[in-house]
C-alpha positions in Angstrom: 87.1 78.7 73.4 89.0 79.7 76.6 91.2 77.4 78.6 88.6 77.1 81.4 85.8 76.3 79.0 88.0 73.7 77.2 88.9 72.1 80.6 85.2 72.0 81.7 84.2 70.4 78.4 87.0 67.8 78.7 86.0 67.1 82.4 82.4 66.6 81.4 83.3 64.2 78.6 85.5 62.2 80.9 82.8 62.1 83.6 80.3 60.8 81.0 82.5 57.7 80.4 82.2 56.6 84.1 79.5 54.5 85.6 78.8 54.3 89.3 77.4 51.3 91.1 77.1 50.4 94.7 78.2 47.2 96.5 75.7 46.7 99.3 76.3 44.3 102.1 73.3 43.7 104.5 73.5 44.0 108.2 74.3 40.8 110.1 71.6 41.1 112.7 67.9 40.2 112.2 66.9 43.7 113.5 69.2 45.2 111.0 67.8 43.2 108.1 64.2 44.2 109.2 65.4 47.8 109.3 66.7 47.5 105.7 63.3 46.1 104.6 61.7 49.3 106.0 64.3 51.4 104.1 63.2 49.6 100.9 59.5 50.4 101.6 60.4 54.0 102.2 62.4 54.2 99.0 59.4 52.8 97.0 57.1 55.3 98.6 59.6 58.1 97.7 59.7 56.9 94.1 55.9 56.8 93.9 55.7 60.3 95.2 58.2 61.4 92.6 56.1 59.8 89.8 53.0 61.6 91.1 54.9 64.9 91.3 56.1 64.6 87.7 52.7 63.7 86.5 51.1 66.6 88.3 53.7 69.0 86.7 53.0 67.4 83.3 49.2 67.8 83.7 49.5 71.4 84.9 51.8 72.3 82.0 49.4 70.7 79.5 46.4 72.6 81.0 48.4 75.9 80.8 49.3 75.1 77.1 45.7 74.4 76.2 44.5 77.6 77.9 47.2 79.7 76.1 46.1 78.2 72.7 42.4 78.8 73.6 43.1 82.4 74.6 45.1 83.0 71.5 42.4 81.5 69.2 39.8 83.6 70.9 41.7 86.8 70.0 42.8 85.7 66.5 41.3 87.7 63.7 42.4 85.6 60.8 43.1 82.1 59.7 46.8 82.9 59.7 46.7 84.0 63.3 44.7 80.9 64.3 47.4 78.8 62.6 50.1 80.6 64.6 48.2 79.9 67.8 48.3 76.1 67.1 52.0 76.1 66.0 52.9 78.2 69.1 51.6 75.6 71.6 54.1 74.9 74.4 55.7 71.5 74.7 55.3 69.8 78.1 57.6 67.3 79.5 58.3 66.4 83.2 60.7 63.7 84.3 60.8 61.8 87.6 64.0 62.5 89.5 64.2 59.8 92.1 67.9 59.9 92.6 67.4 61.4 96.1 65.3 58.3 96.9 68.2 56.1 96.2 70.6 58.4 98.2 68.2 58.3 101.2 67.9 54.5 100.9 71.7 54.1 101.0 71.9 56.3 104.1 69.1 54.4 105.8 70.9 51.1 104.8 74.0 52.3 106.5 72.1 53.4 109.6 70.6 49.9 109.8 74.1 48.4 110.0 74.7 47.6 106.4 77.7 48.7 104.4 77.5 50.6 101.1 80.6 50.9 98.9 80.5 53.3 95.9 82.4 51.8 92.9 83.2 54.1 90.0 83.9 52.1 86.8 85.5 53.6 83.7 
């Protein structure tokens, strides 16, 4: 393993030992607090959209996998080939990635007059 690769592996291992949290202090004005409430509503909508996106990807993948197996079975000439069709079925997994929703929420929170402090803990 080269020096650059070893350094990269060590950096990734060290980064894995850290956790990040945010200290959030709300705005002092009533308008600012109402603004933050709207930020929260937008974040929840973003999360919901991300769940729907991941579900749509999962459903589409499963449809493609079923169609591939069906097509394979239709052209299979033997029991062994049909068995290979079933074993060769694609796995489908889609994950929601809503980290951008939280990033946008923190930016909105700041724009409303709140403060957001990133805290890295080891």
